[in-house]
N, C-alpha and C positions, 0 to 999 in steps of 0.2 A: 841704132839698129836699123838696117835697111828695110823699107816696107816692100812686101812681095805680093803680087797678084796671082801668082801661080805657085803651087807648092806640091812637091813630090813627097809622098809619105816615106818617112824614115822607118828602118826595120824596128820591130818590137823586141821584147826580150827574147833571148835565144832559146829558152826552153819552152817551145810552143807545144800545145797539146790539142786534142780534139775538142776539149772544153773550153779552150781559150776563145775570148771574144773576137769576133770578126768585126773590124772597125773600119768603115769606109766613109770618108767624108766627100761630099760632092760640093764643090765650090762653084758658085755662079757670081762672077764679078761684074757689076754694072758699071756704067760710065760715071755714076755718082760715087763710086767707091764702096757701095755696100755689098755684102755677101751673105749668102744663105747657106745653111749646112744641113745635111741629113746623114744618117748612118744606119748600118745594119749590125746588130749585135747578137752574141750568143755566148753564154758562160761568164767567167770572171773578167773584171777589168784588170789591166796592168797599170800599176800606179808607181809613179816616181815622186818621192818626197824631196824637196829642194830646201836647203837651209843655208843662208849666207852667213859667214862669220868673218871677223876681222883677222888680219894676218897674225899668226902665232898663237891664236887661241885654240884650246882643245874643245871640240864639239861636246856640248853637254847633253844633247837630246838623243844620242845614239841608243843609250840603254832603254829609254822609254819607247823609241820607235821600233826597237828590236822586239818588243813585247806585243806589238800589234798583230792580231790574228789575221793572217792573209795567206793564200796558198804560196808554197815555196816557189821561187823563180817569177812570181807575179808582182813582186814588190822590190824596189831598189831605193837606196838613200844616196843622194848626191849632196856633198858639202862644197860650197863655192867660197873660196877665200879670196878676199880683196878689200878694196876701200870704197868701191861704188856699188851699193847694193842692188840698184837697178840693172847695171851691167853684169853683176854676178849672177842675178837670177836669169837674165837674158841668155848668157852663155851656158848655164846649167840646163836651161830648157832646150838649147840646141842639141845638147849631148844626151838628154834624157831618152830612155827607152820605153817609158810608159805611155799609155794612151792618155792618162790623166796625170797632170802635174799638181801636186799638193804643196803649196808654199807654206812654210812655217818659219818662225824665228827660233833661234837656238834655245830661248827660254820659254817657248810655248809648250805647255803641258796639256797633252790631247787626252781625250777619253778613249778607252780601249775599243769601243765599237765605232769610232769615227770613220774608218774606212768602209765599214758596212753601210753607214748612213750616206756616205758619198756615193757609193755604188748605186743605192736605191734611187737617188735623185737623178743620176746620169742614165737611168733606163729611159728617161724621156729624151728622145733625139733632139728636141729643140733647146735643151738645157746645155749652156756652154760654160757656166761657172756657178759654183756653189760655195757658200761660206757661212760663218757663224760668229758669235760675238767673242770678244776677248774679256774675261772676267778677272776681277781682282781676287786673289786668293785670301781666305780668311787669315792665313798665317802672316800676311803683310803687317807692317807696323801701323800705328795709328795715323801717322802722316800719309803713308801710301794708300791706306783705305780711305782717307779723306780725298786724295787725288782721284781714286776710283769713284767716289760718290759724286764729286762735281762733274766728272766726265760723263756719268751716266744719268745726269739730271737735265731737264729742259733748259734751265737758266745757264748751266754750265756749257753744255755741248750742243744744244739745240737740236737740229735735224740729224745730227750724226750720233746721238747719244745711244742708239741701239747697237752700236759697235761694242759698247761696254756694259750691256745689260741683256739678259735673256728673258724676253717678253714675247707673247703671242705665239703664233703657229708658223709653219713653213709658208713663205709667201714670195711672190716675185718682188724683186728689189733692184737696187742700183748701188752706185758708189757711196751713197750716204749711209748705207748699213753694212756694207762688206769691208773687211779690213784684211790687209795683206799678210798679217802674221797667222791667218787662219782661212786660206783661200784655195780652193780646188778649181782648175781650169782644164778644159780639153786641150791637149798639146797642139793638135792641128789648128784649132781656132786661135790659140795663142800666137802661133807662128804666122798664120795667114794675116792676122791683124797687126803684125809688126812688133809684138812684144811691148816691153815698157820703154817709154821715152827716157833715155839716159840722162837727159838734162835735168829730170825731176827726181828729187829725193828730199823729203817724202812727197806724198801725193801722186807717185808714179802710178799706183793702182787705181786712183780715182780717174785719171785721164784715160788709162787703158780700158777700164770697165765702161766708160761712156762710149768709146770707140766700139767695144765689143757689143754693147747693147744696140748702137746704131746700125751695126751690121746684121741685125735680125735675130741674135741669140737671146735666150732667156737666162736671167740671172736670178738665183734663189738665195734667200736668207733663211737659214734653219736655226732657230734659237737653241735647239738641243745639240747642234754641232758646235759646241763651245770648247774653247781652250781657257786654261788659267795662265795668266802672265803677270808677273809682279810690276807694280807701278814703279816710277823713278824713285830712287832712294832719298832724295833731298829736294829742298825748295829750289835750289840753283838748277838742278837737273830738270825739274819740272818746268821751270820758266824757260829754259833752253828748248825743251820739247814743244811747248805751246808757241814759242817764237818760230820754230822750224815749220810747225804745222801751218801757221799763218803765211809765212813766206812761200811755202809750197803751194798753198791754195791760190795766192796771187800770181805765181809763175804759171800755174795750170790754167788760170783764167786768161792770162795774156796769150798763151799758146793755143788754147782749145776753145775759148769764148766763155761768155757769161752764162752761169747756170743757176741763177736765183740770188735773192738778196740776203737770205739768212746768214750764209757764211761770212758776210761782210759787216755784220752788226758790231763786232769788236772794233773795227776801224772806225765806224760812226761814233762809238762811245769814246775812243781815243781822241778824235777830233773835237768832240764836245768838251772833254776833260781839259784839253789844251786851251780851249776858248773861254773856260769859266773864269780865270783871273783877269781876262781882257775885256769882259763885258760886266758893266756895273749894275745892270738892271737886276733888281732882286728876283724877279720871276725867272730869270735865266738860271738860277740855282735851284729851282724847284725840281727839275728832273733828276738832279743829283741826289736830293733828299729822297725822292721816290725810289731811285736806284738802291740807295742804302737800305731803305726799308724792305725792298723786295729780296736783297741779299740776306737780311736778318731772318725774314719769314722763311725763305728756302733753307736757311741753315737749321732753323727749328724743325722743319719738315724732314730734313735729312737726318737730324738727330733721332726723331721719332721712328722713321723708316729704318734706319740703321741700328736702332736700339743702343745708341751710344750718346749720352749727354754731352760729351766732349765735342761732338760734331756741331753743337749749337754755337760754339765759339770758333772752332776751326774753319768750318765751311764758309761763313760770311767773310772771312779774310782770304780764302782761296778763290772765290768767285772773281773779285776784282783783279787778282793776280793773274788768273787765266786769261781774262778778257783783255787786260792791258798788254800782256806778252803776246797774245795772238794779234792784237791790233798793230802793235809795233812791227811784228813779222809781216803782216799784210802790207804795211806802208813801205817796208823794205823791199818786199817782192815786186811792188808796183813801181818803185822809184829807181832801183838799181838795174843795170843791164841784165838780160837773160844770159845764163851760162851757155857757152858754145856747145853744140852737139858733138860729143866725143866720138871718134871713130870706133867702129865696133870692137876692134881688138887693141885699141890704144891703152886701155886700162888693164894693168896686170891682174889677171884673175886665174886662180888655180882651182880646177874642178876635180874633186876626188869622189870616186864611187866606193863607199864604205861597205864592207861585208856585214850581212845580218846573219846572226847565228841560226843554223837550221832548225834547232829544237824550239826556237821561239818564233819563227817567222811563218810557220805553217798555221792552218786553220785549226782552232781548237775544237 
């Protein structure tokens, strides 16, 4: 997607009223590439919900989105069909009519008051992005809930664990706590900053949010703006997910620069595990024993916290699986060449504007 320094505002939804928000961004582009935004508002926000899906799939989120209470004509739903989620979201954002773009996944289950919470946060003109956690449903299987438990723990996901648990209060945040399956962004800010880098998937939102924050915007994490989203259904799918996360983080680092040591701890563990058979010194195996004890203790804590004794057995096995898969992904992302930047229209994407039933899309 081509980066732009000047942006002409696109038209909003066609049914404009006197109560509709007047939304004016003032962009000041510096030689350093940073930007500042301000706006004047009045009335309701116009919101576009964007959901990417794979070709041939039937959108699953339409019924739930249709039940969200918002003024008729102020809410639209765009479904972007394709094979490159970053490109799909970019093209949908280009066609969106709303002032706010709310990115969801097709299996994201939102709260009925989510749009109201988003609107309240965007009353602050300095706020350019708002998001909340993605929680594991109680209806998930034991294995899936185990995945959710390790991802929401300090040992499992470290600094990004708040993406998977609802803790604390509304706070300024960044890419470590915000997740793309539950993220609202000002459309103008999204386009001015160039949208998602289409070479990245996953981690496209991490790199984008870093740019957005560097441009002077405020990013908020609201624990009560949560969605429920099922974890991967099998061990194989979970391993692939952790591998892709690691590979995406490595690619992001190569393209955007270093952003701290914590995300690379799994790579350090992987290098250490490879070295263990090669080093004969007994003390060299001491960290391995300590790591095993920590996994066992965290598994016991997870069992107590989750009130499920089976977690005491399951979680100590999942922690190493997560770390090793993520470490292999990091190594792959650092060693293999970066994917080429696709031309904006080279990937076939079909964006459809789905109708929302009038009786459900109005304010209750």
